[in-house]
N, C-alpha and C positions, 0 to 999 in steps of 0.2 A: 163638097158635094156628097150627098148621101147615096151609098150604094144599096141597091135592093138585093136582099139575099135570095139565093136560088130556092125555088119552091120545093124542090126535092129535099134539099137540106132541111128546110122548115118542117116538112112532113115527118122526116126521120126524128127530128128533135122533139116534135109533139108526141110521137109514139113513145120515145124514151121517157119523156116527162110523165106521161100517163102511167107507164110501167113503174117508174120510181114512186109516183104518188100512191099507186096501189100497194106497193111494198111497204111504204111508210104507214099507210092506214092499217095494214095487217099487223105491223109491229106495234102500232099504237094500241091495237085491240088485244094483242097477245101479252105484251109486257106487264101491264097492270095486273092481269090475271096471274102471271107468273110470280110477280112480287107478292101478291096477296097469298098465293099458295105457299110461298117461302115463309111468309110471316105466320101462316096458319099451320105449317108443318109441325107435327107433334115433336116436342122436345121434352127431355126428362125434367121433372121437378127435382130440386136438390134442397135438402135440409141438413143443417148442422145442429146437432144436439150437444151443447157444450156445458160440461160441469166445471167446477173450479177447484184448484188447489190440491189435486191428488196425483200421486204416482200410480203405476199400474196395480193398485190394491184391489183387484177384482178376482172373483173365483175363477174366471176363464183364463186368468194369467197365472193360476197356480197358487194364489194366496189362500191358504186354508183358513185364515181368520175372517175372510170376507164372506158376506151373504148377499149375492147379487144375481138372483135368478133371471131377471129380465135382460141384463147385459150379457150373461152367460148364454142365453138363448139367441140374442142378437149375434154374438160371435159364432154360434153354431150355424146360423143362417147366412153369415157374411164372411168377411176376411178380417182376421185379427193381426195387427202389425206389432211385432215384438221389439222393433228398434225405431220407434217414432219419438220425435223430440220437439219440444218448444225451443226456439233459438234463444230465448231469454227466460229466466226463472221467475218472472213476475208479470202480472197480467197486462197492463197497458202497453208495456214494451213489446211483449209477445204479440199483442193484438195489432200493433202497428205493422208487423211483418205479415200477419194474416190479412190485413186490409190491402196492402200494397204489393205483396210478393217481393219485398226488398228488405235487406238487413237494416235494422234500426240505426246502427252506427254510421251507415252510409247516409241516411236521411237526417240524422241529428235527433232522433226520437228515442234514444236509449236511456236517458236519465229519468228515473221514476220519482215523482211525477213532474212533468214539465209541459210547457206549451210553446214549443218552437213553431215557426211558420215553415211549411213545406211547399216547394214550388208546385204550381198548378199542373205542370206536365208530368208529375209523378202519378203512375197509374193507381186507380182505386177500383178493385174488381166489381163491387156492386154497381158502380156507375156504368161499367161496360155491359153488365147483364141488363141493366135498365135500358140502355141504348139499343140492345138487341131484342127488346120486347118482353123481357122477363119482369115479373112483379117482385120487388125486393122488400124483404121484411127483416128488421132487427130492432126489437122494441126495448132492448136493455143491453147494457154494456157496450156503449158506443164511445168510450173514452179511448182515444188512439194516441195519446201523448203528442198531440199536434193541435195548435190553436185553430187553424183553418179547417182541418179535417173534422174536428168536432163541431165547429160552427156550420160546416157545409153538409152535415149528415142528412138533412132533409132533401138535399139535392140528389143523393144517390140511394137513399132508402125510401121507398114509397111509404112505408110505415116505420116509425122510429120511436113510438111511445105507445103506452096502453098495455092491456092484458095480452099475454101470450096464449094463443089458442089455435089449435089445428083447424077448428071449425071456421075460423075467420080467413083461412087461406083461400085464394081464388081457385075456382075449378074451370074457368073459361080461358085461362092463359097459364103458361108455366111460371113457377116461382122459384126464387132463390131465397131461402129463409134461414135465419139463425135464431135458435131458441136457447136461452141461457138458463142454467139451473144453479142457483146460488147457495144451496143448503150445505155444500161442503166447503164453502169459503171459510178462511181462518176466523173471521169475525163471528161465525156461528158457534164457536166454542166458548164465547162469552157466557157467563153464568146466567144472565137474564134471558139470553136467546135459547140456551139449553132448557131453561124452565118453561119457556113458551112452547117449545117443541114437545116437551113432556105433556103439558096441559092439552095440546092439540092431538095427542096420541100418535105423533109422528115418530117418536122414539120412545123406548121403554123407560120406566121410572128409574130402574137400575140398568146399567149397561148389559147388553146381550152377552158380551164376553166379560166375565169377572176380571177386573183389572189385574188380579194376581195371576191370571192365566194368559195375559198378553205376552207375546214373544217380542221383546224389545230389540231394536237394532243395536249393535255393539257400541255405537258412538254415544248412546244415551246412558247416563248413570241410572241405576235402579232406584227411582224415587216415586213415592205414591202419586204425586201430581202428574208425573210423566205417564205412568201407567193409566191413570184416569183419563187423560186427554187422548191417549191412543185408543182406549176402549170406546170413548165417545166418538172419535173420528170414524171408527167402523160402523157405529150406529148411524152416523150422518151419511156414510156411503150407502148403506142399505136404504135410507130415506131417499137419497138421490136416485137409486136404482128403481124405486117405486114410481118416482115422477117420470123417469125415462119410459118405463113400462106404460104409463098412462098416455104419453105422447104417441108411442108406437101403436097402442090400441086405437087411439083416435084416428090415426092415419088409415087404419083398416075400416073403421066405422064410416069414415067420410069417403071411402072409395078411392083413396089416394095412394095406398101402399104399393100397388102394382105399377105405379108410374113415378115413384119417388126414390131417389138415391139418398141413403141416410149415412151421414158421417157422425160418429160419436167420438168425442175426445175431451180431455181436460185442458184448461187454458195454460197449464204448466204443472210441474210436479209440486209436491208438498204433503202436509201443510205444517207439521210441527217444526220446532227449532232445528236448524241446519238443513232445511229442505227448500221451502219457498224462499225466493230472493237470492239463493246461493247457487253458484255455478257448478256444483257437484251434480252427479247423476240424479240424486233425489230431487233436485230442483228443476231439471230439464227433461227427463224422460217422462212420457205420458202414455196413458192407455189410448188406443186408437183402433176403432172398428168401423168397417165400411160394409154396408149391405146394399146390393144392387139387384133390383127386381129382374126377373128373367128377360123381359122384353128389351132391357137396356144392357144386358151383359156383353153384347158385342162392343160396347164402349168401355169395357172394364178389362183391358189387357194390361199386363205388367211386364217390365223388362225380364222378370224371372218366370213368366208363364201366364196362363189364362186364369180368369176368375173361376172359383169353385166354392160352393158353400162349405163353410167349416175349415177353409184353408188357413194356414199360418204363413204370413209374409214376413220374411226376415230382412227385407231391403231397408237400407238407411233412408228414413223419411223425415222431413222437417216442415215446420209451419210455413216457411216461405214457398214451399212447393204447392200448398193448397190452392191459392188463387189461380195459378197457371193451370193446374190440373182440372179444376171445375170449369174454367173457361173453355178448355179444350173439349171436355165432355159435352158441353153445350154447343159446340161448333163455333165458338168465338175465338178469334186469333189473339193469343196473349201478346201484350206489348213487349218489345225487345228489352225495355228497361228492367223488367222483372228478373230477379236473380235466382229464382228457384228452378225446378224442373217439373215436367209432366210425369208423375209416377204412375198414373192410371189413365187410360183413355183408349181411343181407337189405335189399331196397330201402328200406323205410320206416325202417330203423334207422341207415343211414349218415348221418353228419353232415358238414357242409361243411368243406373244407380251411381251416385258419386262415391269416391273412395273415402271421403271424410265429411263430417258435418261440423259446423262451427257455432259457438255459443258466446254470449257476452253478458257481463254484469258490470254495471256502472253505479252512479249515485243512486242510493235508495233513500228517498226523502231528504233528510238533512245531512246524511253521511256520504262523503265521496268514496269511491272505490273504482278500480279499473282492473278487470280480469277478463281474459279470453281463454276459451277452451276448444278442444278439437277431439273428436272420437272417430274411430273406424268401426265402432260397434263392440269391440272387445277392449281395446286400450283407450285410455282417456287421459289426455294431457291438459293441464291448466297452467297458464302463465299469469302470475300476479304482478302487476306493475306497481301496486301500492301495498307491499307486503307488511308494512308497519301497522296496518289497520286490521285488528282482529275481526273475525266474522261475527262474534257475539257482542260487538260494541253497542252501547246505548247512545242516544235513544233509538229504538227500533220498534216498529208497530207491534211485533209479536209480544213484547212485554206488556202492552196495554190490553191484550185480548186473551192471552193464554196463561194458564197456571204453569205449564211446563217450562216456558221461558224463564219466568221468575224463580221457579224452584231450582232450576239448573244453575242460574246465576248466583242465587243465594248460597247454594251448596258449594259452588266453586269459591266464593269469597271466604267461606269458612274452612275449606279444605284444600286451598290451592297448593300448599306445600306438600301434601301427601296424596293428592288426587292422581288417579290413573292418567297417564299422559294422553290416552285416547279420549278421555272425558274432558281433560283440561284444554285440549288443542283449540277448541271453539273460542276460547277467550284469550288466546295468545297470537302474536304476529304470525303471518303466513309465510311459508317458504316461497321463493320466487318461482320455482317450478314444482309441480306435483304431477305424478304419473302413476296411474292405477291400472291393474288388470281386472276388468269387471267380471271376467269368467271365474276367477278364484277369489275375488274380493269385491262382491257387488255393492257393499256399503262404503267402499273407498276408505279403508282404515289404514292400509299399508302403503305409504308413499315410496315408490320404487325409483324415484328420480336419481338417486345416487348409485343404483345397482349397476355394476359394470356390464352385466349381460344384456341390459336394455338400452345402452347408450346409443347404439346405431338407430334404433327405432325412435328414441326420444329426439335425437337430432333431426331425423327426417320429419317427424310430426311437428316439431317446433318450427322448422323451416317452412312447412306448409302453412302453419298458422300465421307466421309473419308475412308470408307472401300474400295470404288472403287479406290481411289487414291493409297491405299496400294496394292490392287490386281493388278492394272495396272502399278505399280512401277513408279509413276509420277516423271519424270526427272526434273520438274520445282522446286522441293524441293532442287535441286542442282543449285546454282546460275550459270548462263551461263558463267560468268566470271571466274568460277572455273573448267569448263569442261576439259580444256586442261591441268589442273594440274593432272587429273586422267587418261586421255586417249591420244592416239596418239603415235608418234614415241618414242621408248624406254620405253613405259609404258606397263603394263600388259594387258590393254584393248585398243582395236582399236577404239571403238565407245562408245558414251555415253549410247547407248542401252545395250551394253555388260556390262559396269560398273554397270548400274542400275539393271541388272538381277542378279548380283553377291551378295555374302554375304558382300562385302565391303560397300554396301549401305543399312544400316538398316532403311528401308523406314518408318516403323511404328514409330520408335523413332524420326526420323527427322521430320515427320509430326507433332508429338506432340510438338516438339520444335517450329516449325513454327506457329502452332496455338497459343501457349502461347505468342510468340513474337508479333503476330499481334494484340493481345489485348492491348499491350502497356500501362499497368496500373502501376502506381507508387508503388502500393502494391506488385507488382511482381518483383520489382528490386532485392531483395535478390535471387530470383530464376534465374534471368538473370545473376547475378554475378557468381552464382554457375555454370551455363551453360557455362560461358565464360572460365572456367578452364577445360572443357571436352576435352578428347583426340581427339574426332572426329571433324574435321575441320568444317563440315557442322553445327553442333550444336553451335560451337563458332560463326559462321556467324549469325545464327538466334538470338543468345544471344545479339550480338552487335546491331542488328536491334531492338530488344525489348527494349534495353536501349535508343536508339534513340527515339523510340516512347514514352517511359515513361517519359523522361526528358523534354518534351515540357511544357514550362510555369512554371517550378519549378527549384529552385537552386539544383545543383548536389553536392554530398558530395565528399570529397577528396578521399574516397575509390573508388568511381565510376570513377573519373578522373584517378586515378593511375592504375586501372584495364584496362581502355581503352588505356592509354599510353603504358602499358606493351604489349598489343596486337599489337599496332602499331610498337613497337620496336622489338618484338620477333616472331610474327606469320609468318610462311613461305608462307602464301597464300595472294596474293595481294588483293583479294576480301575482306578478313577479315580485313586487314589493312585499306582499304578504308572505309568499313562500320564502323569500330571503330572510324576512324577520323570524319566521318559524325556525329556519336553520340557525340563525344567529342566536336565538334563545338557547338552543342546544349547544352552540359553539362558544359559550362562555360570556355572552353579553346580553343577559335577559332584560336589563333596563332599557337599552336602545330598542330591543325587540318589542317590548310591550308598548312603548310609546308609538312605534311605527304601526303595530297591529291596531291599536285603539284609534289611531288617526284614520285608517281605512274603514273601520267599523262605524266611526262617527261621521264621516264625510261622504262616503260613497252612496250614490243613488241607485246603483244596480245591486239588487239584493243578492245576486249570485256572487258578486265581489265581496259583499259583506259576509255571506255564508262561508266563503273560503277563509276569510280573516277570522271569523268566529271559531272555525275548526283549528286554525293556527294558534289561537289563544289557548286551546286545550292541548293540542299535540306538542306545542312548544313548552308546555307545562309552566306557563306564566300567569294563568288565571288567578292563582293564589296571591299575586302581587297587586291585584286591583284593590282600590280603596272602597270604602262603603259608598262614597259619592260616585265612583265609577259604576258600581253595581246598580245604584239607583238610576243613573243615566241610562244604563242598558235596559233596565226594567221599564223605563218610561219612554223608550225609543218608539217613535211613530214610523212603522215600516212603510216603505214606498209602495204605492199601488201601481198597477200597469200604466204605461204611457206609450206614446208613439215611439219613443227611443228604446224603451225596455218593455215590450208588449207581453212578456210572459206573466200570466195572472196567478201563478202559483209560487213564484220565487220567494215572495215575502214570507210565505208559510214556513218554509224550511229554515230561513234565517231566524224566524221566531222560535222554531222548535229547538234549535241549538242554544239560542239565548235562554229559553226556559230551562233547558237541561243544565246549563252552566249556573243559572241562578239557584237551581235545586241542589247541586253538588258542591258549589264553591262559594256562594254568596255570603256576605257578612250577616250576622244576626240583625234582624230588624228591617231587612230589605224584602219587599214583597213584589210579586209580579204585577 
């Protein structure tokens, strides 16, 4: 039976319905307008003017040899940061941090140059700007050391190719733009490019500063080629300053200056030998200037105070802070995955200055290395996990473009017995720990790591460095030549980031093994032999490296040799077999070692595995044992191209570079590349 509702109740319900309908209609009318206003609310433009390969060699930083009137004026109008750093001393690795706001060793983008895949959930700041209604522009320098980040650049940059021009920036919506200035790049010191700049009138026919008048850093020997390159570097800096001045003038001409926040910085330090690519202060510290127009200065607070024209900011600032900072300035919430801080922004968004900054150096093209550093702005500590590798080892890109690299190397070859130790250090093995006082020793000449008065501070900073490596799950503790043993097609993990975030990677335990191995002390050989029997492949790798280090200059026991032969015969990881063979070559059995190394070189399809084996051929000092037929086979080798299993499309280049280097220095007569 159907009950009829009371008429009074129905009337009340009808009135309520009409009331709710009216409210809904009102909301429907108001909200789109509110959304439209929010989208149209004025927001600042942001532009990054990025030069390349220079430390703070500008007049406004007190460099008397520099002529940089435009940047000096920008500093007078803005804020000059005196303790700003790139987290890596080389471009694509540093750029990865600038793109994501995350440390490259966390992501797996630390090896120069490489193309790992990064998970899609990793933040990319221009994508967030684009989603928030900004127009994003970066027409040059979009190599981020990641296969998918470089492939996807059109998805997060509205413009990613073509001419850089202020006139082409939009005036009807806010923009986030990156303009790159390449004239201070190390490649511009090549003789043909110098000639072109002279012909174009961009630099004088003879250097502005006579080479004889150049004030050299104390780590460089006094050679004509070094003086010449320093003088030309300052010419290039002046040329760069002029280009920056042109961009700033165009901002005014286009009516954009009063609405645009300007960042100027270098992509890392540099550029002459012992700066770019090296984890010393000369490779990491950068010039950094920020100018904020008056209308947006309420968005420019610092933990140390308010924005003021001409001020000097001494806060520790690093590249991974940049994305989080500009997102906050634009009113966009930074993702929690970002590892930096907001160093400038609205009051409640600014985050405290950190006590320390962290830096990293890893493989540079064909040469492996692993160093980490930390600074509090005055003291600078470096931990070298591969101390046997000299900083000046060949092949190195600097030797192909600079006179100063080759002149220094040739000079050392001729004078190594009598050379000043300060000048010779570049070509010798590194200490495990380096510690410098930048206040009294800005060029980092005097290593204070053994000074009793500094031991408490060294211990504290080293502990902080190691804690940071654990907290960030540093993927360099995993040899690059083992990455595709753990990730990729048919594996549980698709990326090295995913593997390193898992329990499969006991990062603290691996770090302790790596620290022990880097010491390379004969007294630790029993520990290394015990580590060689561990279940975890990464510990076995560091154990073999420790034995390689410890056996230098001493006869090895049969026990050591047998343990290494067992790894070569039974270990399922190519990287471990190669490292064991490298150690065995030093431990008295070069014949077994060279057979094992050549097997890896000739049979492996992963070019990073071949690269490690090729390095072992040289560092095990067994390359001289190869026959002419061996060298001919190496010269004729067809390097593997990218595949679904090994997708990195640059790996074969570095294996080829070491092959070519070995052919040049060791090959038998009659062998050609």
